HTML snippet that shows the backbone in 3Dmol.js (N, CA, C, O; Angstrom):
<script src="https://3Dmol.org/build/3Dmol-min.js"></script>
<div id="view" style="width:600px;height:400px;position:relative"></div>
<script>
const pdb = `
ATOM      1  N   UNK A   1       3.451  -2.059 -14.338  1.00  0.00           N
ATOM      2  CA  UNK A   1       3.492  -3.353 -13.687  1.00  0.00           C
ATOM      3  C   UNK A   1       3.742  -2.524 -12.217  1.00  0.00           C
ATOM      4  O   UNK A   1       4.681  -1.731 -12.154  1.00  0.00           O
ATOM      5  N   UNK A   2       2.876  -2.739 -11.068  1.00  0.00           N
ATOM      6  CA  UNK A   2       2.913  -2.088  -9.827  1.00  0.00           C
ATOM      7  C   UNK A   2       4.165  -2.531  -9.122  1.00  0.00           C
ATOM      8  O   UNK A   2       4.341  -3.741  -9.264  1.00  0.00           O
ATOM      9  N   UNK A   3       5.113  -1.917  -8.387  1.00  0.00           N
ATOM     10  CA  UNK A   3       6.009  -2.565  -7.488  1.00  0.00           C
ATOM     11  C   UNK A   3       5.840  -2.314  -5.918  1.00  0.00           C
ATOM     12  O   UNK A   3       5.319  -1.395  -5.286  1.00  0.00           O
ATOM     13  N   UNK A   4       6.471  -3.468  -5.547  1.00  0.00           N
ATOM     14  CA  UNK A   4       6.157  -3.598  -3.547  1.00  0.00           C
ATOM     15  C   UNK A   4       6.738  -2.167  -3.104  1.00  0.00           C
ATOM     16  O   UNK A   4       7.434  -1.312  -3.652  1.00  0.00           O
ATOM     17  N   UNK A   5       6.180  -2.303  -1.968  1.00  0.00           N
ATOM     18  CA  UNK A   5       7.432  -1.597  -1.107  1.00  0.00           C
ATOM     19  C   UNK A   5       8.653  -2.041  -0.983  1.00  0.00           C
ATOM     20  O   UNK A   5       9.764  -1.579  -1.244  1.00  0.00           O
ATOM     21  N   UNK A   6       8.101  -3.397  -0.366  1.00  0.00           N
ATOM     22  CA  UNK A   6       9.531  -4.061   0.121  1.00  0.00           C
ATOM     23  C   UNK A   6      10.901  -3.766  -0.898  1.00  0.00           C
ATOM     24  O   UNK A   6      12.111  -3.669  -0.696  1.00  0.00           O
ATOM     25  N   UNK A   7      10.044  -3.685  -2.054  1.00  0.00           N
ATOM     26  CA  UNK A   7      11.298  -3.738  -3.637  1.00  0.00           C
ATOM     27  C   UNK A   7      11.766  -2.318  -3.695  1.00  0.00           C
ATOM     28  O   UNK A   7      12.881  -1.862  -3.950  1.00  0.00           O
ATOM     29  N   UNK A   8      10.481  -1.654  -3.354  1.00  0.00           N
ATOM     30  CA  UNK A   8      11.671  -0.037  -3.858  1.00  0.00           C
ATOM     31  C   UNK A   8      12.345   0.560  -2.266  1.00  0.00           C
ATOM     32  O   UNK A   8      13.004   1.597  -2.183  1.00  0.00           O
ATOM     33  N   UNK A   9      12.102  -0.095  -1.404  1.00  0.00           N
ATOM     34  CA  UNK A   9      12.883   0.318  -0.006  1.00  0.00           C
ATOM     35  C   UNK A   9      14.327  -0.584  -0.419  1.00  0.00           C
ATOM     36  O   UNK A   9      15.382  -0.342   0.167  1.00  0.00           O
ATOM     37  N   UNK A  10      14.265  -1.293  -1.137  1.00  0.00           N
ATOM     38  CA  UNK A  10      15.733  -2.765  -0.586  1.00  0.00           C
ATOM     39  C   UNK A  10      16.599  -1.546  -1.897  1.00  0.00           C
ATOM     40  O   UNK A  10      17.779  -1.231  -1.743  1.00  0.00           O
ATOM     41  N   UNK A  11      15.749  -1.014  -3.101  1.00  0.00           N
ATOM     42  CA  UNK A  11      15.981  -0.177  -3.914  1.00  0.00           C
ATOM     43  C   UNK A  11      17.061   0.873  -3.235  1.00  0.00           C
ATOM     44  O   UNK A  11      18.221   1.029  -3.619  1.00  0.00           O
ATOM     45  N   UNK A  12      16.579   1.384  -2.415  1.00  0.00           N
ATOM     46  CA  UNK A  12      16.724   2.812  -2.074  1.00  0.00           C
ATOM     47  C   UNK A  12      17.804   2.242  -1.166  1.00  0.00           C
ATOM     48  O   UNK A  12      18.800   2.960  -1.073  1.00  0.00           O
ATOM     49  N   UNK A  13      17.822   1.011  -0.421  1.00  0.00           N
ATOM     50  CA  UNK A  13      18.725   0.987   0.764  1.00  0.00           C
ATOM     51  C   UNK A  13      20.244   0.261  -0.017  1.00  0.00           C
ATOM     52  O   UNK A  13      21.383   0.273   0.450  1.00  0.00           O
ATOM     53  N   UNK A  14      19.945  -0.116  -0.845  1.00  0.00           N
ATOM     54  CA  UNK A  14      21.402  -0.665  -1.430  1.00  0.00           C
ATOM     55  C   UNK A  14      21.717   0.780  -2.178  1.00  0.00           C
ATOM     56  O   UNK A  14      22.851   1.012  -1.757  1.00  0.00           O
ATOM     57  N   UNK A  15      21.349   1.924  -3.079  1.00  0.00           N
ATOM     58  CA  UNK A  15      22.102   3.330  -3.082  1.00  0.00           C
ATOM     59  C   UNK A  15      22.517   4.247  -2.058  1.00  0.00           C
ATOM     60  O   UNK A  15      23.472   5.023  -2.061  1.00  0.00           O
ATOM     61  N   UNK A  16      21.381   3.968  -0.915  1.00  0.00           N
ATOM     62  CA  UNK A  16      21.751   5.188   0.466  1.00  0.00           C
ATOM     63  C   UNK A  16      21.675   3.564   2.036  1.00  0.00           C
ATOM     64  O   UNK A  16      20.632   3.164   2.554  1.00  0.00           O
ATOM     65  N   UNK A  17      22.759   3.169   2.277  1.00  0.00           N
ATOM     66  CA  UNK A  17      22.908   2.184   3.195  1.00  0.00           C
ATOM     67  C   UNK A  17      22.184   2.391   4.035  1.00  0.00           C
ATOM     68  O   UNK A  17      21.224   1.622   4.071  1.00  0.00           O
ATOM     69  N   UNK A  18      22.236   3.326   4.955  1.00  0.00           N
ATOM     70  CA  UNK A  18      21.688   4.523   6.193  1.00  0.00           C
ATOM     71  C   UNK A  18      21.047   4.652   6.491  1.00  0.00           C
ATOM     72  O   UNK A  18      20.756   4.891   7.663  1.00  0.00           O
ATOM     73  N   UNK A  19      19.893   4.501   4.813  1.00  0.00           N
ATOM     74  CA  UNK A  19      18.527   5.303   5.001  1.00  0.00           C
ATOM     75  C   UNK A  19      17.784   4.774   5.734  1.00  0.00           C
ATOM     76  O   UNK A  19      18.023   3.620   6.092  1.00  0.00           O
ATOM     77  N   UNK A  20      16.473   5.561   6.255  1.00  0.00           N
ATOM     78  CA  UNK A  20      15.877   5.041   6.910  1.00  0.00           C
ATOM     79  C   UNK A  20      14.302   5.301   5.495  1.00  0.00           C
ATOM     80  O   UNK A  20      14.755   5.975   4.570  1.00  0.00           O
ATOM     81  N   UNK A  21      13.368   5.072   5.340  1.00  0.00           N
ATOM     82  CA  UNK A  21      13.060   4.682   4.155  1.00  0.00           C
ATOM     83  C   UNK A  21      11.325   4.625   4.918  1.00  0.00           C
ATOM     84  O   UNK A  21      11.095   3.733   5.734  1.00  0.00           O
ATOM     85  N   UNK A  22      10.163   5.692   4.533  1.00  0.00           N
ATOM     86  CA  UNK A  22       8.888   5.694   4.901  1.00  0.00           C
ATOM     87  C   UNK A  22       8.464   5.483   3.858  1.00  0.00           C
ATOM     88  O   UNK A  22       8.731   6.274   2.954  1.00  0.00           O
ATOM     89  N   UNK A  23       7.524   4.163   3.568  1.00  0.00           N
ATOM     90  CA  UNK A  23       6.752   4.507   2.332  1.00  0.00           C
ATOM     91  C   UNK A  23       5.266   4.051   2.632  1.00  0.00           C
ATOM     92  O   UNK A  23       4.854   3.115   3.317  1.00  0.00           O
ATOM     93  N   UNK A  24       4.317   5.409   1.596  1.00  0.00           N
ATOM     94  CA  UNK A  24       3.003   4.588   1.554  1.00  0.00           C
ATOM     95  C   UNK A  24       2.385   4.798   0.267  1.00  0.00           C
ATOM     96  O   UNK A  24       2.571   5.775  -0.458  1.00  0.00           O
ATOM     97  N   UNK A  25       1.408   3.511  -0.035  1.00  0.00           N
ATOM     98  CA  UNK A  25       0.679   3.979  -0.991  1.00  0.00           C
ATOM     99  C   UNK A  25      -0.061   4.490  -1.152  1.00  0.00           C
ATOM    100  O   UNK A  25      -1.175   4.093  -0.809  1.00  0.00           O
ATOM    101  N   UNK A  26       0.185   6.024  -1.955  1.00  0.00           N
ATOM    102  CA  UNK A  26      -1.059   6.620  -1.850  1.00  0.00           C
ATOM    103  C   UNK A  26      -2.883   6.523  -2.201  1.00  0.00           C
ATOM    104  O   UNK A  26      -3.733   7.181  -1.602  1.00  0.00           O
ATOM    105  N   UNK A  27      -3.125   5.611  -3.223  1.00  0.00           N
ATOM    106  CA  UNK A  27      -3.729   5.333  -3.755  1.00  0.00           C
ATOM    107  C   UNK A  27      -4.388   4.070  -3.777  1.00  0.00           C
ATOM    108  O   UNK A  27      -5.584   4.059  -4.069  1.00  0.00           O
ATOM    109  N   UNK A  28      -3.601   2.645  -3.428  1.00  0.00           N
ATOM    110  CA  UNK A  28      -3.638   1.537  -3.551  1.00  0.00           C
ATOM    111  C   UNK A  28      -3.632   0.731  -4.370  1.00  0.00           C
ATOM    112  O   UNK A  28      -4.053  -0.419  -4.251  1.00  0.00           O
ATOM    113  N   UNK A  29      -2.837   1.553  -5.948  1.00  0.00           N
ATOM    114  CA  UNK A  29      -2.592   0.699  -6.531  1.00  0.00           C
ATOM    115  C   UNK A  29      -1.229   0.330  -6.791  1.00  0.00           C
ATOM    116  O   UNK A  29      -0.933  -0.108  -7.903  1.00  0.00           O
ATOM    117  N   UNK A  30       0.057   0.521  -5.445  1.00  0.00           N
ATOM    118  CA  UNK A  30       0.919   0.143  -6.036  1.00  0.00           C
ATOM    119  C   UNK A  30       1.658   0.459  -7.030  1.00  0.00           C
ATOM    120  O   UNK A  30       2.306  -0.444  -7.560  1.00  0.00           O
ATOM    121  N   UNK A  31       1.773   2.053  -7.628  1.00  0.00           N
ATOM    122  CA  UNK A  31       2.081   2.451  -8.757  1.00  0.00           C
ATOM    123  C   UNK A  31       2.534   4.128  -7.940  1.00  0.00           C
ATOM    124  O   UNK A  31       3.673   4.596  -7.908  1.00  0.00           O
ATOM    125  N   UNK A  32       1.568   4.622  -7.486  1.00  0.00           N
ATOM    126  CA  UNK A  32       1.325   5.935  -6.816  1.00  0.00           C
ATOM    127  C   UNK A  32       2.224   6.016  -5.633  1.00  0.00           C
ATOM    128  O   UNK A  32       1.413   5.858  -4.720  1.00  0.00           O
ATOM    129  N   UNK A  33       3.378   6.162  -5.080  1.00  0.00           N
ATOM    130  CA  UNK A  33       3.917   6.060  -3.745  1.00  0.00           C
ATOM    131  C   UNK A  33       4.464   7.491  -3.142  1.00  0.00           C
ATOM    132  O   UNK A  33       4.891   8.373  -3.887  1.00  0.00           O
ATOM    133  N   UNK A  34       4.400   7.637  -1.576  1.00  0.00           N
ATOM    134  CA  UNK A  34       5.091   8.517  -0.994  1.00  0.00           C
ATOM    135  C   UNK A  34       5.858   7.817  -0.286  1.00  0.00           C
ATOM    136  O   UNK A  34       5.702   6.683   0.167  1.00  0.00           O
ATOM    137  N   UNK A  35       7.230   8.987  -0.154  1.00  0.00           N
ATOM    138  CA  UNK A  35       8.291   8.302   0.354  1.00  0.00           C
ATOM    139  C   UNK A  35       9.164   9.268   1.225  1.00  0.00           C
ATOM    140  O   UNK A  35       9.942   9.972   0.582  1.00  0.00           O
ATOM    141  N   UNK A  36       9.159   9.395   2.423  1.00  0.00           N
ATOM    142  CA  UNK A  36      10.188   9.883   3.368  1.00  0.00           C
ATOM    143  C   UNK A  36      11.324   9.210   3.619  1.00  0.00           C
ATOM    144  O   UNK A  36      11.312   8.059   4.055  1.00  0.00           O
ATOM    145  N   UNK A  37      12.681  10.047   3.299  1.00  0.00           N
ATOM    146  CA  UNK A  37      14.105   9.063   3.321  1.00  0.00           C
ATOM    147  C   UNK A  37      14.931  10.142   3.869  1.00  0.00           C
ATOM    148  O   UNK A  37      15.281  11.215   3.378  1.00  0.00           O
ATOM    149  N   UNK A  38      15.191   9.517   5.179  1.00  0.00           N
ATOM    150  CA  UNK A  38      16.458  10.383   6.100  1.00  0.00           C
ATOM    151  C   UNK A  38      17.597   9.648   6.225  1.00  0.00           C
ATOM    152  O   UNK A  38      17.626   8.534   6.749  1.00  0.00           O
ATOM    153  N   UNK A  39      18.647  10.284   5.715  1.00  0.00           N
ATOM    154  CA  UNK A  39      19.742   9.486   5.725  1.00  0.00           C
ATOM    155  C   UNK A  39      21.068  10.766   6.146  1.00  0.00           C
ATOM    156  O   UNK A  39      20.849  11.950   5.885  1.00  0.00           O
ATOM    157  N   UNK A  40      22.012  10.452   6.614  1.00  0.00           N
ATOM    158  CA  UNK A  40      23.399  11.342   6.594  1.00  0.00           C
ATOM    159  C   UNK A  40      23.822  11.510   5.290  1.00  0.00           C
ATOM    160  O   UNK A  40      23.786  12.730   5.128  1.00  0.00           O
ATOM    161  N   UNK A  41      24.140  11.078   4.433  1.00  0.00           N
ATOM    162  CA  UNK A  41      24.254  11.681   3.293  1.00  0.00           C
ATOM    163  C   UNK A  41      23.831  12.879   2.122  1.00  0.00           C
ATOM    164  O   UNK A  41      24.098  13.418   1.047  1.00  0.00           O
ATOM    165  N   UNK A  42      22.738  12.780   3.568  1.00  0.00           N
ATOM    166  CA  UNK A  42      21.539  14.318   2.487  1.00  0.00           C
ATOM    167  C   UNK A  42      22.312  15.410   3.394  1.00  0.00           C
ATOM    168  O   UNK A  42      22.042  16.592   3.178  1.00  0.00           O
ATOM    169  N   UNK A  43      23.518  15.002   4.669  1.00  0.00           N
ATOM    170  CA  UNK A  43      23.927  16.447   5.241  1.00  0.00           C
ATOM    171  C   UNK A  43      24.753  17.145   4.733  1.00  0.00           C
ATOM    172  O   UNK A  43      25.874  16.705   4.479  1.00  0.00           O
ATOM    173  N   UNK A  44      24.219  18.987   4.344  1.00  0.00           N
ATOM    174  CA  UNK A  44      25.219  19.443   3.149  1.00  0.00           C
ATOM    175  C   UNK A  44      24.720  19.779   2.292  1.00  0.00           C
ATOM    176  O   UNK A  44      25.038  20.773   1.639  1.00  0.00           O
ATOM    177  N   UNK A  45      23.243  18.577   1.931  1.00  0.00           N
ATOM    178  CA  UNK A  45      23.046  18.727   0.473  1.00  0.00           C
ATOM    179  C   UNK A  45      21.664  19.433   0.338  1.00  0.00           C
ATOM    180  O   UNK A  45      20.692  19.352   1.089  1.00  0.00           O
ATOM    181  N   UNK A  46      21.821  20.127  -0.781  1.00  0.00           N
ATOM    182  CA  UNK A  46      20.482  20.579  -1.214  1.00  0.00           C
ATOM    183  C   UNK A  46      19.034  19.698  -1.496  1.00  0.00           C
ATOM    184  O   UNK A  46      18.808  18.537  -1.837  1.00  0.00           O
ATOM    185  N   UNK A  47      18.702  20.161  -1.368  1.00  0.00           N
ATOM    186  CA  UNK A  47      16.709  18.790  -1.801  1.00  0.00           C
ATOM    187  C   UNK A  47      17.337  18.813  -2.910  1.00  0.00           C
ATOM    188  O   UNK A  47      17.697  17.649  -3.092  1.00  0.00           O
ATOM    189  N   UNK A  48      17.803  19.666  -4.054  1.00  0.00           N
ATOM    190  CA  UNK A  48      17.778  18.957  -5.872  1.00  0.00           C
ATOM    191  C   UNK A  48      18.731  17.351  -5.264  1.00  0.00           C
ATOM    192  O   UNK A  48      18.511  16.143  -5.351  1.00  0.00           O
ATOM    193  N   UNK A  49      19.776  18.171  -4.682  1.00  0.00           N
ATOM    194  CA  UNK A  49      20.872  17.113  -4.629  1.00  0.00           C
ATOM    195  C   UNK A  49      20.814  15.867  -4.074  1.00  0.00           C
ATOM    196  O   UNK A  49      21.406  14.855  -4.452  1.00  0.00           O
ATOM    197  N   UNK A  50      19.814  16.045  -2.842  1.00  0.00           N
ATOM    198  CA  UNK A  50      19.052  14.677  -2.436  1.00  0.00           C
ATOM    199  C   UNK A  50      18.228  13.942  -2.839  1.00  0.00           C
ATOM    200  O   UNK A  50      18.129  12.728  -2.663  1.00  0.00           O
ATOM    201  N   UNK A  51      17.253  14.996  -3.701  1.00  0.00           N
ATOM    202  CA  UNK A  51      16.103  14.051  -4.759  1.00  0.00           C
ATOM    203  C   UNK A  51      17.356  13.342  -5.286  1.00  0.00           C
ATOM    204  O   UNK A  51      17.295  12.163  -4.938  1.00  0.00           O
ATOM    205  N   UNK A  52      18.625  13.632  -6.089  1.00  0.00           N
ATOM    206  CA  UNK A  52      19.099  13.001  -7.428  1.00  0.00           C
ATOM    207  C   UNK A  52      19.897  11.980  -6.836  1.00  0.00           C
ATOM    208  O   UNK A  52      20.264  11.122  -7.639  1.00  0.00           O
ATOM    209  N   UNK A  53      20.418  11.771  -5.183  1.00  0.00           N
ATOM    210  CA  UNK A  53      20.524  10.494  -4.578  1.00  0.00           C
ATOM    211  C   UNK A  53      19.795   9.352  -4.673  1.00  0.00           C
ATOM    212  O   UNK A  53      20.157   8.190  -4.861  1.00  0.00           O
ATOM    213  N   UNK A  54      18.450   9.954  -4.482  1.00  0.00           N
ATOM    214  CA  UNK A  54      17.678   8.973  -4.593  1.00  0.00           C
ATOM    215  C   UNK A  54      17.092   8.434  -6.086  1.00  0.00           C
ATOM    216  O   UNK A  54      17.529   7.374  -6.535  1.00  0.00           O
ATOM    217  N   UNK A  55      16.641   8.783  -6.421  1.00  0.00           N
ATOM    218  CA  UNK A  55      17.034   9.022  -8.346  1.00  0.00           C
ATOM    219  C   UNK A  55      17.760   7.842  -8.603  1.00  0.00           C
ATOM    220  O   UNK A  55      17.475   6.671  -8.854  1.00  0.00           O
ATOM    221  N   UNK A  56      18.639   8.414  -8.484  1.00  0.00           N
ATOM    222  CA  UNK A  56      19.740   7.409  -8.488  1.00  0.00           C
ATOM    223  C   UNK A  56      19.956   5.676  -8.112  1.00  0.00           C
ATOM    224  O   UNK A  56      20.400   4.753  -8.796  1.00  0.00           O
ATOM    225  N   UNK A  57      19.501   5.725  -6.918  1.00  0.00           N
ATOM    226  CA  UNK A  57      19.145   4.306  -6.274  1.00  0.00           C
ATOM    227  C   UNK A  57      18.173   4.116  -6.918  1.00  0.00           C
ATOM    228  O   UNK A  57      18.395   2.924  -7.130  1.00  0.00           O
ATOM    229  N   UNK A  58      16.797   4.393  -7.672  1.00  0.00           N
ATOM    230  CA  UNK A  58      15.955   3.991  -8.070  1.00  0.00           C
ATOM    231  C   UNK A  58      16.079   3.719  -9.655  1.00  0.00           C
ATOM    232  O   UNK A  58      15.180   3.261 -10.360  1.00  0.00           O
ATOM    233  N   UNK A  59      17.260   4.058 -10.038  1.00  0.00           N
ATOM    234  CA  UNK A  59      17.461   3.781 -11.914  1.00  0.00           C
ATOM    235  C   UNK A  59      16.054   3.926 -12.384  1.00  0.00           C
ATOM    236  O   UNK A  59      15.100   4.610 -12.010  1.00  0.00           O
ATOM    237  N   UNK A  60      16.272   2.935 -13.454  1.00  0.00           N
ATOM    238  CA  UNK A  60      15.259   2.489 -14.338  1.00  0.00           C
ATOM    239  C   UNK A  60      13.714   2.445 -14.006  1.00  0.00           C
ATOM    240  O   UNK A  60      12.798   2.816 -14.740  1.00  0.00           O
ATOM    241  N   UNK A  61      13.616   1.829 -12.542  1.00  0.00           N
ATOM    242  CA  UNK A  61      12.315   1.700 -12.162  1.00  0.00           C
ATOM    243  C   UNK A  61      11.499   2.812 -11.450  1.00  0.00           C
ATOM    244  O   UNK A  61      10.450   2.524 -10.874  1.00  0.00           O
ATOM    245  N   UNK A  62      12.088   4.371 -11.496  1.00  0.00           N
ATOM    246  CA  UNK A  62      11.298   5.323 -12.030  1.00  0.00           C
ATOM    247  C   UNK A  62      10.596   5.890 -13.094  1.00  0.00           C
ATOM    248  O   UNK A  62      11.024   6.897 -13.656  1.00  0.00           O
ATOM    249  N   UNK A  63       9.611   5.368 -13.408  1.00  0.00           N
ATOM    250  CA  UNK A  63       8.961   6.728 -14.580  1.00  0.00           C
ATOM    251  C   UNK A  63       8.195   4.916 -15.038  1.00  0.00           C
ATOM    252  O   UNK A  63       7.036   4.933 -15.451  1.00  0.00           O
ATOM    253  N   UNK A  64       8.783   3.773 -14.944  1.00  0.00           N
ATOM    254  CA  UNK A  64       8.733   2.336 -15.334  1.00  0.00           C
ATOM    255  C   UNK A  64       7.733   1.832 -14.231  1.00  0.00           C
ATOM    256  O   UNK A  64       6.661   2.415 -14.071  1.00  0.00           O
ATOM    257  N   UNK A  65       8.134   0.622 -13.385  1.00  0.00           N
ATOM    258  CA  UNK A  65       7.075   0.049 -12.226  1.00  0.00           C
ATOM    259  C   UNK A  65       6.897   0.945 -11.419  1.00  0.00           C
ATOM    260  O   UNK A  65       5.795   0.972 -10.871  1.00  0.00           O
ATOM    261  N   UNK A  66       7.962   2.042 -11.045  1.00  0.00           N
ATOM    262  CA  UNK A  66       7.559   2.852 -10.059  1.00  0.00           C
ATOM    263  C   UNK A  66       7.349   4.237 -10.425  1.00  0.00           C
ATOM    264  O   UNK A  66       8.113   5.173 -10.192  1.00  0.00           O
ATOM    265  N   UNK A  67       5.806   4.284 -11.253  1.00  0.00           N
ATOM    266  CA  UNK A  67       4.872   5.081 -12.182  1.00  0.00           C
ATOM    267  C   UNK A  67       5.105   6.653 -11.633  1.00  0.00           C
ATOM    268  O   UNK A  67       5.331   7.615 -12.367  1.00  0.00           O
ATOM    269  N   UNK A  68       4.997   6.683 -10.161  1.00  0.00           N
ATOM    270  CA  UNK A  68       5.080   8.144  -9.726  1.00  0.00           C
ATOM    271  C   UNK A  68       5.378   8.026  -8.255  1.00  0.00           C
ATOM    272  O   UNK A  68       4.545   7.355  -7.645  1.00  0.00           O
ATOM    273  N   UNK A  69       6.435   8.553  -7.490  1.00  0.00           N
ATOM    274  CA  UNK A  69       6.942   9.059  -6.618  1.00  0.00           C
ATOM    275  C   UNK A  69       6.878  10.874  -5.635  1.00  0.00           C
ATOM    276  O   UNK A  69       7.480  11.900  -5.949  1.00  0.00           O
ATOM    277  N   UNK A  70       5.859  10.632  -4.368  1.00  0.00           N
ATOM    278  CA  UNK A  70       6.001  12.023  -3.738  1.00  0.00           C
ATOM    279  C   UNK A  70       7.098  11.646  -3.102  1.00  0.00           C
ATOM    280  O   UNK A  70       7.274  10.513  -2.654  1.00  0.00           O
ATOM    281  N   UNK A  71       8.168  12.904  -3.008  1.00  0.00           N
ATOM    282  CA  UNK A  71       9.774  12.386  -2.150  1.00  0.00           C
ATOM    283  C   UNK A  71       9.725  13.571  -1.242  1.00  0.00           C
ATOM    284  O   UNK A  71       9.559  14.762  -1.509  1.00  0.00           O
ATOM    285  N   UNK A  72       9.919  12.929  -0.047  1.00  0.00           N
ATOM    286  CA  UNK A  72      10.469  14.228   1.337  1.00  0.00           C
ATOM    287  C   UNK A  72      11.494  13.458   1.210  1.00  0.00           C
ATOM    288  O   UNK A  72      11.439  12.275   0.874  1.00  0.00           O
ATOM    289  N   UNK A  73      13.000  14.404   1.602  1.00  0.00           N
ATOM    290  CA  UNK A  73      14.326  14.076   2.101  1.00  0.00           C
ATOM    291  C   UNK A  73      14.450  14.804   3.195  1.00  0.00           C
ATOM    292  O   UNK A  73      13.935  15.910   3.359  1.00  0.00           O
ATOM    293  N   UNK A  74      15.321  14.052   4.193  1.00  0.00           N
ATOM    294  CA  UNK A  74      15.737  15.169   5.347  1.00  0.00           C
ATOM    295  C   UNK A  74      17.022  14.414   5.901  1.00  0.00           C
ATOM    296  O   UNK A  74      16.857  13.196   5.838  1.00  0.00           O
ATOM    297  N   UNK A  75      18.267  14.789   6.432  1.00  0.00           N
ATOM    298  CA  UNK A  75      19.309  14.375   7.057  1.00  0.00           C
ATOM    299  C   UNK A  75      18.735  13.908   8.348  1.00  0.00           C
ATOM    300  O   UNK A  75      17.602  14.309   8.614  1.00  0.00           O
ATOM    301  N   UNK A  76      19.336  13.130   9.183  1.00  0.00           N
ATOM    302  CA  UNK A  76      18.740  13.273  10.552  1.00  0.00           C
ATOM    303  C   UNK A  76      18.975  14.236  11.671  1.00  0.00           C
ATOM    304  O   UNK A  76      20.127  14.641  11.826  1.00  0.00           O
ATOM    305  N   UNK A  77      18.041  14.650  12.461  1.00  0.00           N
ATOM    306  CA  UNK A  77      18.546  15.680  13.606  1.00  0.00           C
ATOM    307  C   UNK A  77      19.218  15.171  14.693  1.00  0.00           C
ATOM    308  O   UNK A  77      19.616  15.925  15.581  1.00  0.00           O
TER     309      UNK A  77
END
`;
const viewer = $3Dmol.createViewer("view");
viewer.addModel(pdb, "pdb");
viewer.setStyle({}, {cartoon: {color: "spectrum"}});
viewer.zoomTo();
viewer.render();
</script>
């Protein structure tokens, strides 16, 4: 079952309240998404740690309804 962009963004912002989230449906099926997430929570953290924060926010949806996610994370400039 595919996920809507609004639902993905809501999950991320629930776990990372200051997140700026940009989503793109990569193939038009709402199963394969690209996400660029900017958050002050990422300051001083490695890319692995940043991605773990996002994965925690998405919880059980990742690998289920959210089949694939191309993830880019960054701290604000």
